[in-house]
C-alpha positions, -999 to +999 in steps of 0.1 A: +373+183+223+377+169+188+372+133+200+340+143+218+327+160+187+336+131+164+320+106+188+288+128+189+288+128+151+293+091+150+263+085+174+241+109+153+250+090+121+244+056+137+210+066+150+201+083+117+210+051+099+188+030+122+159+053+118+164+054+081+165+016+079+131+015+096+115+039+071+099+020+043+107+033+008+098+005-017+066-014-024+084-045-009+091-025+023+055-015+026+042-050+018+064-065+045+048-041+070+012-044+060-010-055+089-036-082+086-063-056+090-057-044+054-044-076+038-052-109+053-025-135+047-040-170+050-009-186+066-008-159+092-044-155+103-048-186+124-017-180+145-004-144+139+030-147+155+058-127+138+075-160+126+042-173+111+034-140+094+070-136+080+068-172+067+033-165+052+046-134+035+076-152+019+053-180+007+027-156-006+054-137-026+069-170-039+035-182-050+015-152-061+038-122-070+032-111-106+047-076-107+071-059-084+080-026-101+102-008-076+110+021-099+073+029-104+062+020-068+038-007-080+030-042-068+005-068-082+001-103-068-025-129-076-047-151-054-067-183-051-100-192-035-088-186+001-061-159-005-069-124-017-052-106-045-033-074-039-024-044-059-004-016-043+008+018-056+029+044-038+023+081-042+053+101-029+045+134-012+068+165-014+080+158+022+092+123+010+064+105+029+040+082+010+004+075+005+001+037+000-029+028-021-042-008-018-067-028-037-075-062-023-096-085-044-114-116-031-141-140-042-170-117-033-155-083-043-128-058-037-117-032-011-097-001-016-076+017+010-054+048+010-030+045+039-002+064+056+026+048+075+041+071+101+060+064+133+055+027+130+017+030+127-007+026+098-036+050+094-064+048+069-066+083+054-089+074+025-116+099+034-091+127+042-069+122+012-093+111-016-120+135-028-154+118-028-140+086-014-165+058-013-164+021-005-189+018-033-163+028-059-135+007-074-101+025-076-078+012-104-042+018-094-017+028-120+016+009-127+029+039-147+019+075-141-001+088-111-037+088-123-062+066-105-092+056-125-124+055-105-154+033-114-187+026-097-193-009-085-218-027-107-248-031-085-262-058-107-232-080-101-231-102-070-194-096-065-193-059-072-175-059-105-164-027-122-192-006-136-191+027-155-162+051-152-169+080-129-137+101-131-099+102-127-080+111-095-050+130-106-019+132-082-002+166-083+019+184-056+011+158-030-027+158-034-053+140-054-079+160-074-109+150-094-107+152-132-138+145-152 
């Protein structure tokens, strides 16, 4: 009986470790799982095999990584004419899951996403998680703290540069709220 119980406990721990290993927890973990839909890697787009995309990720990190602040859940990497820039911030919920905030910048503008990674799938939860979410806004992600500054896109600019500040999004108890 004891052997059967110990074996069952061993199997439970082994499966828990495997499941735990697949759960992203750091900005690097989330970066390594980002699909092309949200962040296009130039070296991966023409032939998106796992090997090509893994190589493109490594090359992108080696070439463009500026800040990887694991303690604060923050990532910033640069870009060139063909490759977008990326800023990412993690917001931890009370249930230990995360909202992954992304800002991708490219020659003609920027896109913001607020994503959830659950069960191996990415979901854009921007409209559900962010009050007054708009693609016409620019969301400045914090390296320290949990307040996201929200700006309107300057309509007079061809590339949608940052216009006037609209408000702050404050993260508290697993939710964002507007602070003017």
